C-alpha positions in Angstrom: 0.1 0.1 0.1 1.5 3.4 -0.9 -0.1 6.5 0.6 1.7 10.0 -0.5 1.0 12.4 2.3 1.1 16.1 0.8 0.1 18.2 4.3 -0.9 17.2 7.7 -2.4 19.8 10.3 -3.1 18.4 13.6 -4.9 20.8 16.4 -6.6 19.8 19.8 -10.0 20.4 21.1 -10.1 20.3 25.0 -12.6 20.9 27.7 -12.0 23.7 30.1 -12.6 23.3 34.1 -16.2 25.0 33.2 -16.9 22.6 30.4 -16.3 24.9 27.4 -14.9 23.8 24.5 -11.5 25.3 23.1 -9.1 24.9 20.5 -5.2 24.9 20.8 -3.7 25.3 17.6 -0.3 24.2 16.3 1.5 26.7 14.7 2.6 24.9 11.9 1.8 21.7 9.6 3.4 18.5 10.8 6.6 17.5 8.9 5.8 14.5 6.5 7.9 11.4 7.8 7.9 8.0 7.3 5.7 7.6 10.9 3.5 10.3 9.5 3.0 7.9 6.4 2.1 5.2 8.4 -0.2 7.0 10.5 -2.1 8.3 7.5 -2.0 4.7 5.9 -3.8 3.2 9.3 -6.4 6.2 9.1 -7.0 5.1 5.3 -7.6 1.8 6.0 -9.6 2.4 9.4 -11.8 4.7 7.3 -12.3 2.4 4.5 -13.2 -0.3 7.1 -16.2 1.5 8.6 -19.0 -0.1 7.0 -21.9 2.6 7.7 -20.9 5.4 5.6 -23.2 8.2 4.0 -22.2 10.2 0.9 -22.9 13.9 0.7 -22.3 17.2 -1.4 -21.7 20.8 -0.2 -24.9 22.9 0.5 -25.1 26.2 -1.9 -26.3 28.0 1.2 -23.4 26.8 3.5 -20.2 27.5 1.5 -18.4 29.4 3.9 -18.2 26.4 6.5 -15.7 24.3 4.2 -16.7 24.6 0.4 -15.0 27.9 0.0 -12.2 27.9 2.7 -11.4 24.5 0.7 -11.8 26.6 -3.0 -9.3 29.3 -1.4 -6.8 26.7 -0.2 -6.9 25.2 -3.7 -6.5 28.4 -5.4 -3.6 29.0 -3.4 -5.4 32.3 -1.4 -4.8 30.6 1.8 -2.5 27.9 3.2 -3.5 24.5 4.2 -2.5 25.4 7.9 -5.1 28.3 7.7 -7.7 25.8 6.1 -7.2 23.6 9.3 -7.5 26.6 11.8 -10.8 27.5 10.1 -12.1 24.3 10.3 -11.0 23.6 13.7 -12.9 26.7 14.9 -16.0 25.7 12.8 -15.8 22.3 14.5 -16.0 23.9 18.0 -19.1 26.1 17.1 -20.8 23.0 15.8 -19.9 20.8 18.9 -21.3 23.5 21.1 -24.5 24.2 19.0 -25.1 20.6 18.9 -24.2 20.0 22.3 -21.7 17.5 21.8 -19.2 17.3 24.4 -16.4 15.7 22.3 -12.8 16.5 22.6 -9.6 15.0 21.0 -7.0 15.6 18.4 -8.3 17.4 15.1 -6.8 16.1 11.8 -6.8 17.5 8.4 -4.9 15.7 6.0 -4.3 16.0 2.4 -2.9 13.0 1.1 -2.7 10.7 -2.6 -3.9 7.1 -2.7 -3.0 5.6 -6.3 -4.6 8.3 -8.6 -6.8 9.9 -6.1 -6.0 12.9 -3.7 -8.2 13.1 -0.8 -8.6 15.5 2.3 -9.5 13.3 5.4 -11.0 15.4 8.2 -11.2 13.4 11.6 -11.7 13.9 15.5 -9.7 11.1 17.1 -9.8 10.5 21.1 -6.8 8.9 22.6 -6.5 5.9 25.2 -3.9 4.9 27.8 -1.2 2.5 26.9 0.7 0.5 29.6 3.9 -1.0 29.4 6.6 -2.5 31.9 10.2 -0.7 31.8 13.6 -2.7 32.0 13.2 -1.8 35.9 9.9 -3.6 36.4 8.2 -0.2 36.6 5.0 0.6 35.1 4.8 3.1 32.4 1.8 4.6 30.8 1.3 7.0 27.6 -1.5 8.1 25.6 -2.0 6.6 22.1 -4.6 7.7 19.2 -7.5 5.4 19.3 -7.5 4.9 15.6 -9.9 1.8 16.3 -12.9 3.9 17.6 -12.7 6.3 15.0 -16.3 7.7 14.5 -16.1 11.4 13.7 -14.8 11.5 10.2 -15.5 12.6 6.8 -13.4 12.4 3.8 -13.7 14.8 0.5 -12.4 13.0 -2.6 -10.9 15.9 -4.7 -10.1 14.0 -7.7 -14.0 13.4 -7.9 -14.7 16.9 -6.5 -13.0 18.6 -9.5 -14.1 16.1 -12.4 -17.6 14.8 -11.5 -19.4 16.9 -8.7 -22.6 16.3 -10.4 -22.5 12.8 -9.0 -23.1 14.0 -5.6 -20.9 11.5 -3.8 -17.6 12.9 -3.4 -17.7 13.6 0.2 -18.3 10.5 2.6 -19.0 10.4 6.1 -19.1 7.7 9.1 -22.3 7.6 10.2 -21.5 7.1 13.8 -23.0 5.4 16.8 -26.6 4.5 17.2 -28.4 7.2 18.9 -26.0 9.7 18.2 -26.8 12.3 15.6 -23.3 12.3 14.6 -24.1 12.0 10.9 -26.2 15.4 11.2 -23.5 16.8 13.1 -20.8 16.3 10.6 -22.9 17.4 7.7 -23.6 20.8 9.3 -19.9 20.9 10.2 -18.9 20.4 6.7 -22.0 22.7 5.3 -23.0 19.6 3.1 -25.9 17.7 2.6 -26.3 14.0 1.8 -26.5 13.1 -1.9 -26.2 9.6 -2.7 -27.7 7.0 -0.4 -25.7 3.8 -0.8 -28.0 1.9 1.2 -30.7 2.6 -1.4 -28.2 1.9 -4.3 -27.2 -1.5 -2.8 -31.0 -2.6 -2.4 -31.2 -1.8 -6.2 -28.3 -4.2 -6.9 -29.3 -6.8 -4.6 -32.8 -7.0 -6.2 -31.6 -6.8 -10.0 -29.0 -9.6 -9.0 -31.8 -11.7 -7.6 -34.0 -10.7 -10.8 -31.5 -11.8 -13.4 -30.8 -15.0 -11.7 -34.4 -15.8 -11.3 -34.5 -15.4 -15.3 -31.4 -17.5 -15.8 -30.9 -21.1 -16.3 -28.4 -21.4 -13.8 -28.9 -24.5 -11.0 -29.2 -23.5 -7.6 -25.5 -23.9 -7.0 -24.4 -22.0 -9.7 -26.8 -19.3 -8.1 -25.1 -19.6 -4.8 -21.9 -19.2 -6.4 -22.9 -16.2 -8.2 -24.3 -14.5 -5.1 -21.1 -15.2 -3.4 -18.8 -13.7 -6.3 -20.9 -10.4 -6.1 -21.0 -10.2 -2.7 -16.9 -10.6 -2.3 -16.4 -8.2 -5.1 -18.7 -5.7 -3.6 -17.0 -6.1 -0.3 -13.6 -5.7 -1.5 -14.5 -2.6 -3.5 -15.9 -1.0 0.0 -12.7 -2.1 1.8 -10.8 -0.3 -0.7 -13.1 2.8 -0.6 -13.7 2.7 -4.2 -17.3 2.3 -5.9 -18.7 -0.8 -7.6 -18.6 -0.3 -11.3 -21.6 -2.0 -13.5 -19.3 -3.4 -16.1 -16.9 -5.2 -13.6 -20.3 -6.4 -11.4 -21.4 -7.6 -14.8 -18.2 -9.5 -15.5 -18.1 -11.0 -11.9 -21.9 -12.2 -12.3 -21.1 -13.9 -15.9 -17.3 -14.1 -16.5 -18.3 -15.8 -20.2 -20.7 -13.0 -21.4 -19.3 -9.6 -19.4 -22.2 -7.8 -20.8 -25.2 -10.5 -19.7 -26.0 -8.7 -16.5 -26.0 -5.0 -18.2 -27.8 -5.8 -21.1 -30.6 -7.5 -18.9 -30.9 -4.2 -16.8 -31.2 -2.3 -19.9 -33.9 -4.3 -21.4 -36.0 -4.4 -18.1 -35.4 -0.9 -17.4 -33.9 -1.4 -14.0 -32.0 1.9 -13.3 -28.5 0.8 -12.3 -26.0 3.5 -12.3 -22.5 3.1 -14.4 -20.5 3.4 -11.0 -21.7 3.9 -7.3 -21.2 3.4 -3.6 -22.6 0.4 -1.7 -23.7 -0.6 1.7 -22.3 -4.1 2.1 -24.5 -4.8 5.2 -27.5 -4.5 2.8 -26.1 -6.9 0.5 -25.2 -9.4 3.2 -28.4 -11.5 2.1 -26.4 -12.5 -1.0 -24.6 -15.1 1.3 -26.2 -15.0 4.6 -29.7 -14.7 6.4 -29.6 -13.4 9.9 -32.1 -11.9 12.5 -32.7 -11.6 16.5 -35.7 -10.6 18.3 -37.8 -11.8 21.4 -34.5 -13.8 22.7 -34.0 -15.6 19.7 -31.1 -15.2 17.1 -30.8 -17.2 14.2 -28.1 -16.9 11.2 -27.3 -19.2 8.3 -25.9 -19.3 5.0 -27.9 -18.4 1.9 -27.6 -21.5 0.2 -29.0 -23.5 2.7 -32.5 -22.1 2.2 -34.7 -24.5 0.3 -32.3 -27.4 1.3 -31.6 -27.9 5.0 -33.9 -25.0 6.1 -37.2 -24.4 4.6 -39.6 -21.4 5.8 -43.4 -21.7 5.7 -44.3 -18.1 5.2 -48.2 -18.9 5.8 -47.3 -20.5 9.3 -44.3 -18.4 9.7 -42.4 -21.4 10.6 -39.0 -22.0 10.1 -37.8 -25.8 9.5 -34.2 -26.5 10.4 -32.9 -30.1 9.3 -29.7 -31.1 10.8 -29.1 -29.2 14.0 -25.5 -28.0 14.2 -23.6 -30.4 16.7 -23.0 -28.1 19.3 -26.3 -26.9 19.3 -27.7 -30.4 19.1 -25.4 -31.4 22.5 -26.8 -28.5 24.4 -30.5 -29.1 23.7 -30.2 -32.8 24.4 -28.2 -32.4 27.5 -31.0 -29.8 28.7 -34.1 -32.1 27.9 -32.7 -35.3 29.3 -31.8 -33.4 32.6 -35.3 -31.7 32.8 -36.7 -35.0 31.9 -34.8 -36.8 34.5 -35.3 -34.0 37.3 -39.2 -34.3 36.7 -39.4 -37.9 36.9 -38.0 -38.1 40.3 -40.1 -35.5 41.8 
């Protein structure tokens, strides 16, 4: 993996004794080094690995928040350090307005990965790290908590310059359940949600299933295609890349790379040439799962209709061939209960 770090600015947002948020500004950019490049690689991978992302575009009536300063930086009318200072100040304002008491290290990074330039915006917390010295004394230090990155967004500068009309050049992490992190970060950046990956994924799921239903594949071949489609989409998502319709079509049928695209065109199914996906929405291509009322069930899609049957009219799920560990638990419980009941 090769990430080319171009600019990195780090500021710190803290809470005072009176619980007021304030920013500490670093007066110069962080010098690019091998350790900095490694850090940005870790952030890039961590961000790509976040499954729940939204996609947005700058709002015309909120240009002063990020769009205008970004344009001024690109036109060299302001420095990257000034861009970071403005963004940090705007973040503090939005944190206060949304009554979100978040502190941490605010990082604004301009980097290039492959042929694409990005600006990554994130607020990272820290965690204590413990170690033992050669003298067997306990030592503590603080490390950036990259694994728990939640407040983050990324601007695809290349797409912003070449095809902004697709309305997805900004991506952001939707955040923890019960927190309006998505709304907060949209306000901070001055943007509105554009392409909804979840909806695009539903279109892909439906179109693939319709195509398979109309094909003459047998059950095992259909399962293999579903798995290939899921793995392709999952890999694209991990890389932070869009799914391309032509590549998807070739994945579905390698012997006729246009079969799926032609089918979509004939059936008037609107599948874009390229689009982001929400992998969680495509999970049913390979697995069914659900939980509720104290019951949790998960099984591979290929077993439906064979080992597992579902009666929609009776709302009844029939499982043949219970997993050995579950079978053992059930038999032990039932035998023990019967024995106890008999003795009483």
